[in-house]
N, CA, C and O of each residue as an XYZ file, in Angstrom:
640
protein
N      19.847   -130.982     47.335
C      19.247   -131.242     46.432
C      17.725   -130.507     46.493
O      16.959   -130.695     47.438
N      17.482   -129.845     45.611
C      16.062   -129.112     45.614
C      14.918   -130.134     45.387
O      15.263   -131.110     44.720
N      13.633   -130.114     45.802
C      12.580   -130.919     45.270
C      11.988   -129.627     44.127
O      12.289   -128.440     44.002
N      10.966   -130.578     43.371
C      10.222   -129.557     42.499
C       9.643   -128.782     43.393
O       9.760   -127.694     42.829
N       9.025   -128.537     44.527
C       8.291   -127.215     44.958
C       9.229   -126.201     45.366
O       8.906   -125.015     45.428
N      10.714   -126.752     45.728
C      11.626   -125.541     45.898
C      12.160   -125.050     44.965
O      12.728   -123.958     45.002
N      12.070   -125.742     44.025
C      12.715   -125.036     42.554
C      11.729   -124.116     42.098
O      12.053   -123.022     41.636
N      10.157   -124.610     42.230
C       9.530   -123.551     41.934
C       9.413   -122.295     42.614
O       9.280   -121.210     42.047
N       9.460   -122.457     43.666
C       9.572   -120.962     45.027
C      10.772   -120.167     44.619
O      10.796   -118.962     44.870
N      12.025   -120.903     43.850
C      13.107   -120.330     43.704
C      12.819   -119.531     42.259
O      13.115   -118.357     42.038
N      12.263   -120.323     41.466
C      12.006   -119.578     40.202
C      11.148   -118.425     40.286
O      11.189   -117.396     39.611
N      10.225   -118.809     41.382
C       9.287   -117.539     41.618
C      10.002   -116.252     41.920
O       9.810   -115.207     41.298
N      10.823   -116.397     42.898
C      11.565   -115.646     43.582
C      12.426   -114.860     42.825
O      12.546   -113.654     43.041
N      13.065   -115.480     41.909
C      13.761   -114.954     40.872
C      12.787   -113.958     39.484
O      12.771   -112.787     39.105
N      12.301   -114.845     39.217
C      11.276   -113.619     38.165
C      10.751   -112.675     39.238
O      10.738   -111.504     38.860
N      10.337   -112.870     40.412
C       9.910   -111.395     40.831
C      10.800   -110.424     40.920
O      10.511   -109.307     40.489
N      12.067   -110.688     41.507
C      13.231   -109.976     41.602
C      13.655   -109.248     40.521
O      13.845   -108.032     40.537
N      13.843   -110.149     39.355
C      13.991   -109.374     38.111
C      13.179   -108.464     37.786
O      13.711   -107.413     37.428
N      11.450   -108.520     37.786
C      10.768   -107.855     37.273
C      10.594   -106.529     38.405
O       9.918   -105.587     37.990
N      11.070   -106.437     39.561
C      11.580   -105.695     40.572
C      12.461   -104.810     39.835
O      12.193   -103.682     39.422
N      13.421   -105.382     39.732
C      14.659   -104.614     39.012
C      14.367   -103.872     37.912
O      14.617   -102.672     37.798
N      13.720   -104.723     36.910
C      13.239   -103.918     35.693
C      12.295   -102.995     35.936
O      12.241   -102.048     35.152
N      11.426   -103.046     36.964
C      10.443   -101.671     37.172
C      11.005   -100.746     37.764
O      10.265    -99.772     37.900
N      12.237   -100.602     38.274
C      12.997    -99.406     38.785
C      13.779    -98.468     37.910
O      14.365    -97.423     38.192
N      13.597    -99.277     36.482
C      14.172    -98.231     35.311
C      15.488    -97.939     35.539
O      16.396    -98.757     35.683
N      15.582    -96.436     35.576
C      16.883    -95.921     35.336
C      17.412    -95.521     36.966
O      18.371    -94.764     37.110
N      16.706    -96.092     38.125
C      16.931    -96.074     39.114
C      18.550    -96.908     39.638
O      18.811    -98.103     39.494
N      19.438    -95.843     40.252
C      20.715    -96.465     40.538
C      20.390    -97.378     42.112
O      20.125    -96.951     43.236
N      20.552    -98.770     41.587
C      20.802    -99.762     42.425
C      21.878    -99.809     43.746
O      21.753   -100.411     44.812
N      22.983    -98.939     43.259
C      24.086    -98.844     44.076
C      23.811    -98.562     45.753
O      24.181    -99.225     46.722
N      23.055    -97.375     45.685
C      22.400    -97.130     47.130
C      21.606    -98.050     48.007
O      21.643    -97.922     49.231
N      20.937    -98.914     47.457
C      20.306    -99.852     48.072
C      21.611   -101.000     48.163
O      21.936   -101.287     49.315
N      22.054   -101.389     47.523
C      23.204   -102.293     47.678
C      24.506   -101.798     48.374
O      25.546   -102.450     48.468
N      24.336   -100.843     48.734
C      25.193   -100.218     49.831
C      24.744   -100.198     51.270
O      25.508   -100.346     52.224
N      23.524   -100.016     51.346
C      22.743    -99.818     52.626
C      22.590   -101.112     53.060
O      22.500   -101.281     54.276
N      22.520   -102.434     52.040
C      22.462   -103.694     52.523
C      23.463   -104.034     52.865
O      23.558   -104.770     53.847
N      24.688   -103.555     52.078
C      26.181   -104.452     52.553
C      26.432   -103.848     53.905
O      26.660   -104.693     54.771
N      26.452   -102.323     54.389
C      26.408   -101.972     55.464
C      25.820   -102.507     56.700
O      26.372   -102.556     57.799
N      24.528   -102.940     56.367
C      23.371   -103.644     57.484
C      23.955   -104.833     57.803
O      23.793   -105.372     58.898
N      24.695   -105.326     56.830
C      25.256   -107.132     56.852
C      26.397   -106.438     57.661
O      26.290   -106.586     58.878
N      27.238   -105.868     57.323
C      28.336   -105.747     58.101
C      28.309   -105.116     59.710
O      29.288   -105.115     60.457
N      27.293   -104.719     59.964
C      26.811   -104.290     61.259
C      26.410   -105.528     61.951
O      26.697   -105.629     63.144
N      25.786   -106.475     61.360
C      25.139   -107.885     61.771
C      26.517   -108.693     62.219
O      26.892   -109.042     63.338
N      27.059   -108.838     61.058
C      28.559   -109.858     61.074
C      29.243   -109.482     61.862
O      29.627   -110.398     62.589
N      29.823   -108.041     62.246
C      30.633   -107.780     63.014
C      30.442   -107.873     64.778
O      31.266   -107.696     65.675
N      29.043   -108.214     64.812
C      28.468   -108.461     66.536
C      29.075   -110.014     66.518
O      29.421   -110.362     67.647
N      29.267   -110.951     65.564
C      29.599   -112.315     65.784
C      31.267   -112.251     66.285
O      31.918   -113.027     66.984
N      31.633   -110.978     65.607
C      33.506   -110.825     65.955
C      33.485   -109.805     67.494
O      34.532   -109.422     68.016
N      32.042   -109.470     68.077
C      32.558   -108.798     69.222
C      32.597   -107.573     68.806
O      33.074   -106.996     69.783
N      32.368   -106.582     67.800
C      32.506   -105.588     67.644
C      30.846   -104.996     67.547
O      30.036   -105.582     66.828
N      30.552   -104.066     68.162
C      29.083   -103.798     68.167
C      29.250   -102.116     68.071
O      29.851   -101.305     68.775
N      28.412   -101.994     66.843
C      28.080   -100.519     66.556
C      26.703   -100.079     65.961
O      26.412   -100.917     65.108
N      25.963    -99.351     66.026
C      24.747    -99.156     65.394
C      24.854    -98.882     64.062
O      25.908    -98.480     63.570
N      23.523    -99.126     63.228
C      23.806    -98.993     61.810
C      24.066    -97.330     61.819
O      25.021    -96.874     61.191
N      23.301    -96.596     62.451
C      23.361    -95.123     62.159
C      24.840    -94.769     62.554
O      25.519    -94.149     61.736
N      25.339    -95.107     63.684
C      26.741    -94.720     63.641
C      27.698    -95.310     62.662
O      28.724    -94.676     62.415
N      27.471    -96.492     62.057
C      28.560    -97.021     61.079
C      28.287    -96.163     59.624
O      29.163    -95.916     58.795
N      26.780    -95.755     59.523
C      26.919    -94.721     58.382
C      27.320    -93.484     58.521
O      27.907    -92.951     57.580
N      27.110    -92.855     59.588
C      27.799    -91.796     59.753
C      29.170    -91.916     59.590
O      29.838    -91.245     58.803
N      29.648    -92.902     60.448
C      31.470    -93.039     60.225
C      31.818    -93.394     58.600
O      32.867    -93.130     58.011
N      30.683    -94.034     58.088
C      31.197    -94.230     56.542
C      30.989    -92.986     55.923
O      31.765    -92.744     54.998
N      30.087    -92.074     56.208
C      30.080    -90.777     55.425
C      31.136    -89.627     55.884
O      31.642    -88.889     55.039
N      31.400    -89.531     57.077
C      31.969    -88.420     57.992
C      33.886    -88.920     58.515
O      34.883    -88.249     58.784
N      33.674    -90.004     58.460
C      34.972    -90.499     58.809
C      35.229    -90.507     60.029
O      36.300    -90.969     60.422
N      34.234    -89.959     60.952
C      34.402    -89.944     62.130
C      33.460    -90.788     62.975
O      32.421    -91.226     62.481
N      33.830    -91.046     64.352
C      32.755    -92.075     65.060
C      33.861    -92.701     65.993
O      35.081    -92.550     65.937
N      33.034    -93.510     66.941
C      33.482    -94.754     67.722
C      34.449    -95.565     66.700
O      34.386    -95.594     65.471
N      35.400    -96.242     67.603
C      36.653    -97.071     66.763
C      35.818    -97.997     66.077
O      36.110    -98.192     64.897
N      34.472    -98.849     66.728
C      33.652   -100.041     66.565
C      33.265    -99.187     65.217
O      33.899    -99.446     64.195
N      32.313    -98.246     65.183
C      31.528    -97.620     63.792
C      32.679    -97.459     62.736
O      32.441    -97.870     61.601
N      34.104    -96.809     63.043
C      34.844    -96.936     61.910
C      35.503    -98.162     61.439
O      35.924    -98.213     60.283
N      35.638    -99.273     62.345
C      35.957   -100.572     61.714
C      34.895   -101.195     60.937
O      35.359   -101.701     59.915
N      33.548   -101.352     61.062
C      32.891   -101.689     60.698
C      32.544   -101.114     59.071
O      32.455   -101.768     58.032
N      32.377    -99.485     59.325
C      32.305    -98.789     57.993
C      33.779    -99.198     57.064
O      33.708    -99.380     55.849
N      34.879    -99.288     57.706
C      36.068    -99.752     56.705
C      35.844   -101.224     56.232
O      36.501   -101.581     55.253
N      35.187   -101.916     56.680
C      34.981   -103.291     56.245
C      34.045   -103.544     55.282
O      34.241   -104.312     54.340
N      32.694   -102.727     55.540
C      31.732   -102.211     54.482
C      31.961   -101.745     52.997
O      31.367   -102.020     51.954
N      33.266   -100.772     53.341
C      33.831    -99.966     51.994
C      34.537   -101.184     51.301
O      34.255   -101.496     50.144
N      35.445   -101.846     52.034
C      36.156   -102.707     51.521
C      35.580   -103.984     50.678
O      36.127   -104.467     49.687
N      34.251   -104.471     51.332
C      33.371   -105.285     50.650
C      32.589   -104.319     49.532
O      32.457   -104.754     48.388
N      32.292   -103.557     49.736
C      31.977   -102.858     48.265
C      32.791   -102.601     47.149
O      32.259   -102.369     46.063
N      33.799   -102.610     47.254
C      35.052   -102.506     46.423
C      35.371   -104.082     46.000
O      35.800   -104.378     44.885
N      35.137   -104.919     46.907
C      35.718   -106.425     46.501
C      34.284   -106.833     45.759
O      34.281   -107.827     45.032
N      33.337   -106.231     45.905
C      32.157   -107.044     45.271
C      32.051   -106.551     43.666
O      31.685   -107.158     42.660
N      32.468   -105.371     43.847
C      32.209   -104.647     42.397
C      33.393   -105.184     41.679
O      33.228   -105.286     40.463
N      34.624   -105.576     42.175
C      35.690   -105.971     41.506
C      35.657   -107.458     41.212
O      36.334   -108.029     40.356
N      34.874   -107.948     41.947
C      34.893   -109.673     41.621
C      33.865   -109.876     41.095
O      33.628   -111.077     40.964
N      32.833   -108.953     40.575
C      31.583   -109.114     39.811
C      32.008   -109.058     38.623
O      31.556   -109.760     37.718
N      33.002   -108.146     38.477
C      33.174   -107.927     37.053
C      34.680   -108.885     36.564
O      35.288   -108.902     35.494
N      34.864   -109.450     37.559
C      36.171   -110.322     37.040
C      36.118   -111.679     36.314
O      35.425   -112.546     36.847
N      36.600   -111.905     35.452
C      36.217   -112.873     34.587
C      36.271   -114.502     35.590
O      35.628   -115.527     35.367
N      37.122   -114.272     36.534
C      37.209   -115.579     37.381
C      37.746   -115.165     38.606
O      38.732   -114.428     38.629
N      37.009   -115.701     39.980
C      37.693   -115.404     41.057
C      38.211   -116.489     41.610
O      37.680   -117.599     41.559
N      39.563   -116.157     42.319
C      40.608   -117.204     42.848
C      40.727   -117.545     44.284
O      39.946   -116.821     44.900
N      41.139   -118.053     44.796
C      41.567   -118.582     46.337
C      42.002   -117.291     46.693
O      41.468   -116.502     47.472
N      43.268   -117.140     45.880
C      43.990   -115.615     45.939
C      43.091   -114.372     46.161
O      43.201   -113.529     47.050
N      42.477   -114.417     45.491
C      41.269   -113.229     45.528
C      40.671   -113.353     46.804
O      40.503   -112.390     47.551
N      40.295   -114.701     47.114
C      39.542   -114.378     48.521
C      40.370   -114.165     49.390
O      40.143   -113.363     50.296
N      41.727   -114.977     49.270
C      42.441   -114.468     50.668
C      43.161   -113.127     50.691
O      43.604   -112.709     51.761
N      43.285   -112.511     49.697
C      43.853   -110.949     49.555
C      42.248   -110.374     50.230
O      42.403   -109.491     51.073
N      41.103   -110.679     50.019
C      40.042   -109.741     50.506
C      40.241   -110.197     52.202
O      40.331   -109.180     52.889
N      40.311   -111.221     52.854
C      40.431   -111.279     53.671
C      41.858   -110.985     54.440
O      41.844   -111.107     55.665
N      42.704   -110.723     53.999
C      43.749   -109.909     54.386
C      43.432   -108.770     54.837
O      43.768   -108.257     55.904
N      42.506   -108.198     53.678
C      42.240   -106.499     54.121
C      41.160   -106.619     55.167
O      41.094   -105.647     55.920
N      40.204   -107.701     55.406
C      39.267   -107.609     56.256
C      40.035   -107.748     58.036
O      39.898   -106.912     58.929
N      40.740   -108.921     58.107
C      41.194   -109.554     59.012
C      42.454   -109.650     58.763
O      42.787   -110.809     58.513
N      43.641   -108.575     58.719
C      45.066   -108.896     58.672
C      45.493   -109.767     59.653
O      46.477   -110.480     59.456
N      44.660   -109.803     61.036
C      45.659   -110.806     61.923
C      45.306   -112.003     61.879
O      45.675   -112.799     62.743
N      44.335   -112.433     60.614
C      44.100   -113.832     60.499
C      44.130   -114.111     59.026
O      43.174   -113.978     58.262
N      45.659   -114.620     58.633
C      45.857   -114.439     57.316
C      45.491   -115.968     56.675
O      45.267   -116.822     57.532
N      45.420   -116.342     55.461
C      45.092   -117.398     54.843
C      44.056   -118.475     55.536
O      43.612   -118.195     56.649
N      43.751   -119.434     55.035
C      42.844   -120.296     55.460
C      43.042   -120.886     56.817
O      44.120   -121.274     57.268
N      41.768   -120.914     57.478
C      42.032   -121.341     58.951
C      42.691   -122.855     59.163
O      42.509   -123.795     58.390
N      43.331   -122.884     60.127
C      44.367   -123.835     60.631
C      43.695   -124.287     61.983
O      44.557   -124.481     62.840
N      42.517   -124.494     62.391
C      42.149   -124.741     63.561
C      40.596   -124.953     63.588
O      40.047   -124.245     62.744
N      39.985   -125.501     64.105
C      38.568   -125.553     64.571
C      38.141   -124.479     65.030
O      38.983   -123.954     65.757
N      37.055   -123.812     64.922
C      36.430   -122.715     65.257
C      34.871   -122.807     65.322
O      34.285   -123.579     64.563
N      34.147   -121.980     66.274
C      32.667   -121.892     66.461
C      32.263   -120.799     67.057
O      32.885   -120.155     67.902
N      31.115   -120.564     66.579
C      30.318   -119.504     66.845
C      29.608   -119.511     68.187
O      28.838   -120.471     68.158
N      29.520   -118.920     69.275
C      28.508   -119.067     70.257
C      29.062   -120.301     71.391
O      29.486   -121.410     71.067
N      28.940   -119.826     72.633
C      29.307   -120.750     73.607
C      30.753   -120.920     74.038
O      31.630   -120.282     73.456
N      31.071   -121.842     75.137
C      32.553   -121.787     75.286
C      33.362   -123.179     74.466
O      34.538   -123.532     74.547
N      32.667   -123.540     73.983
C      33.319   -125.021     73.177
C      32.150   -125.623     72.240
O      30.941   -125.487     72.424
N      32.703   -126.228     71.334
C      31.950   -126.601     69.815
C      30.899   -127.967     70.585
O      30.268   -128.666     69.792
N      30.794   -128.219     71.853
C      29.776   -128.835     72.191
C      28.486   -128.394     72.533
O      27.493   -129.119     72.468
N      28.478   -126.801     73.027
C      27.461   -125.844     73.229
C      27.363   -124.723     72.163
O      26.485   -123.864     72.244
N      28.040   -124.739     71.420
C      28.242   -123.869     70.325
C      26.606   -123.840     69.235
O      25.899   -124.765     68.836
N      26.511   -122.408     69.063
C      25.386   -122.196     68.139
C      25.566   -122.662     66.472
O      24.715   -122.826     65.598
N      26.885   -122.781     66.451
C      27.439   -123.109     64.823
C      28.469   -123.630     64.713
O      29.349   -122.778     64.840
N      28.989   -124.887     64.489
C      30.159   -125.246     64.357
C      30.213   -125.628     62.579
O      29.322   -126.169     61.924
N      31.779   -125.068     62.024
C      31.544   -125.026     60.986
C      32.350   -126.292     60.370
O      32.547   -127.112     61.267
N      32.857   -126.695     59.172
C      33.432   -127.927     58.993
C      34.682   -127.783     59.669
O      35.132   -126.692     60.020
N      35.337   -129.070     59.882
C      36.778   -129.178     60.298
C      38.111   -128.382     59.136
O      38.109   -128.572     57.920
N      39.148   -127.508     59.872
C      39.791   -126.846     59.229
C      40.435   -127.647     58.098
O      40.768   -127.044     57.078
N      40.653   -129.100     58.216
C      40.905   -129.985     56.941
C      40.253   -129.662     55.810
O      40.909   -129.536     54.776
N      39.038   -129.497     55.805
C      38.156   -129.768     54.777
C      38.211   -128.090     54.054
O      37.939   -128.022     52.855
N      38.480   -127.092     54.624
C      38.236   -125.290     54.066
C      38.479   -125.626     52.872
O      37.613   -125.775     52.010
N      40.390   -125.861     52.622
C      40.419   -125.851     51.424
C      39.832   -126.541     50.260
O      39.565   -125.888     49.251
N      39.595   -127.895     50.324
C      38.733   -128.515     49.359
C      37.381   -127.997     49.374
O      36.698   -128.373     48.421
N      36.773   -127.165     50.280
C      35.429   -126.877     49.696
C      35.452   -125.485     49.497
O      34.513   -124.815     49.066
N      36.663   -125.041     49.857
C      36.840   -123.331     48.656
C      37.162   -123.812     47.632
O      36.701   -123.075     46.761
N      37.782   -124.768     47.105
C      38.246   -125.125     45.861
C      36.699   -125.608     44.861
O      36.595   -125.353     43.661
N      35.794   -126.215     45.552
C      34.590   -126.515     45.253
C      33.580   -125.151     45.042
O      32.831   -124.878     44.105
N      33.784   -124.639     45.917
C      32.703   -123.021     45.946
C      33.441   -122.379     44.980
O      32.568   -121.975     44.212
N      34.422   -122.060     44.572
C      35.061   -120.950     43.429
C      34.871   -121.884     42.297
O      34.362   -121.195     41.413
N      35.016   -123.100     41.863
C      34.474   -124.113     40.930
C      33.256   -123.542     40.651
O      33.098   -122.983     39.566
N      32.247   -123.602     41.572
C      30.692   -123.252     41.247
C      30.659   -121.936     40.764
O      30.133   -121.646     39.690
N      31.338   -120.917     41.703
C      30.851   -119.720     41.066
C      31.605   -119.124     39.987
O      31.359   -117.959     39.675
N      32.689   -119.926     39.251
C      33.321   -119.663     38.258
C      32.688   -120.336     36.765
O      32.878   -119.968     35.606
N      32.027   -121.248     37.206
C      31.572   -122.203     36.091
C      30.065   -122.340     36.339
O      29.627   -123.428     35.968
N      29.417   -121.739     36.726
C      27.843   -122.071     36.924
C      27.245   -121.174     36.161
O      27.586   -119.995     36.071
N      26.196   -121.780     35.502
C      25.305   -121.558     34.636
C      23.922   -120.927     35.248
O      22.930   -120.492     34.664
N      24.243   -121.045     36.713
C      22.884   -120.656     37.306
C      22.898   -119.154     37.188
O      23.877   -118.544     36.757
N      21.429   -118.391     37.708
C      21.270   -117.201     37.548
C      22.211   -116.734     38.595
O      22.954   -117.520     39.183
N      22.182   -115.344     38.854
C      22.714   -114.587     39.863
C      22.560   -114.718     41.195
O      23.409   -114.658     42.085
N      20.945   -114.976     41.270
C      20.139   -114.900     42.657
C      20.353   -116.293     42.978
O      20.448   -116.483     44.190
N      20.476   -117.499     42.132
C      20.700   -118.583     42.492
C      21.917   -119.019     43.255
O      21.877   -119.571     44.354
N      23.015   -118.720     42.572
C      24.291   -118.537     42.849
C      24.568   -118.185     44.254
O      24.982   -118.919     45.151
N      24.235   -116.798     44.291
C      24.280   -115.909     45.576
C      23.888   -116.981     46.709
O      24.673   -117.294     47.603
N      22.672   -117.479     46.588
C      21.999   -118.208     47.969
C      22.940   -119.322     47.948
O      22.874   -120.202     48.807
């Protein structure tokens, strides 16, 4: 639950973002979104042990050539760009939509996870992050999708 100060900070940030978007006039923000998504893809690929520089991923994205890692990250960024567009235009996003996206990104990990995972370290006791137990994933996804599909919050608040 956000306190009054946090709500004020969110409202100020949302207003500033809205003003910035209005201030760019007819500038197409797709290029910025594409760059941000590619940068996020590079960063999150490191978690999976796939390392490629932003420059090599951009080159792979534009030319179709480069290291296997760069091509993989570029491919994932392209999938996310298309999915972001498609899901933003959809009336509702379902668990099937999310699972189809996951199947495109990581075909070797179909469906919701069925075991405990963690990020960093050799076991959950020393991990940098331990997500909820796998038994909670389905109800948490249902809760998230209910919020995304029915929320009256602004897009920036929903994204946060």
